[in-house]
C-alpha positions in Angstrom: 0.0 0.0 0.0 2.7 2.5 1.0 4.9 1.3 -1.8 2.2 1.9 -4.3 1.5 5.4 -3.0 5.3 6.2 -3.1 5.4 4.9 -6.7 2.4 7.0 -7.7 4.0 10.1 -6.1 7.3 9.5 -7.8 5.5 8.9 -11.1 3.7 12.2 -10.7 7.0 14.0 -9.9 8.6 12.4 -12.9 5.7 13.4 -15.2 5.3 17.0 -14.0 9.0 17.9 -13.7 12.3 17.3 -15.5 13.8 15.7 -12.4 15.3 12.3 -13.0 13.3 10.0 -10.7 14.0 6.3 -10.3 10.7 4.6 -10.3 12.0 1.1 -9.5 9.6 -0.8 -11.7 8.1 -0.8 -15.2 5.5 1.9 -15.9 2.3 0.6 -17.4 0.3 3.1 -19.6 -2.6 3.2 -17.1 -0.3 3.9 -14.2 -0.3 7.7 -14.8 -4.0 7.8 -14.0 -3.2 6.3 -10.6 -0.7 9.1 -10.0 -3.2 11.9 -10.8 -4.3 12.5 -7.2 -0.7 13.4 -6.4 -0.6 16.2 -9.0 -1.8 19.0 -6.7 0.9 18.1 -4.1 3.7 18.0 -6.7 2.4 21.3 -8.1 2.5 22.8 -4.7 6.0 21.7 -4.1 7.1 23.1 -7.4 5.4 26.4 -6.5 7.1 26.5 -3.1 10.5 26.0 -4.7 9.8 28.9 -7.0 8.6 31.1 -4.1 11.7 30.2 -2.1 14.0 31.3 -4.9 12.1 34.5 -5.3 12.1 35.3 -1.6 15.8 34.5 -1.2 16.7 36.7 -4.2 14.7 39.6 -2.7 16.3 39.1 0.7 19.7 39.2 -1.0 18.9 42.7 -2.3 18.3 41.8 -5.9 15.7 43.7 -7.9 12.2 42.2 -8.3 12.9 41.7 -12.1 16.0 39.7 -11.4 14.3 37.8 -8.6 11.4 36.9 -10.9 13.8 35.8 -13.6 15.6 33.6 -11.2 12.3 32.2 -10.0 11.2 31.4 -13.5 14.6 29.8 -14.2 14.2 27.6 -11.1 10.7 26.6 -12.1 
């Protein structure tokens, strides 16, 4: 059960990002449908990463344009 949930999360992460994720088993065509409930969480994590880059850039004293450019580059 937990192994299936972790596989679905990693599949969603692999599908929605460019991160190289080891899935550990063969992916069947219908497996992506099982990972769809994880899409909002993966999207939130991606958004938090972008927000963290933007906030850090602003705190370092960079202009908002440069901070936004770095944020988009991180996303």
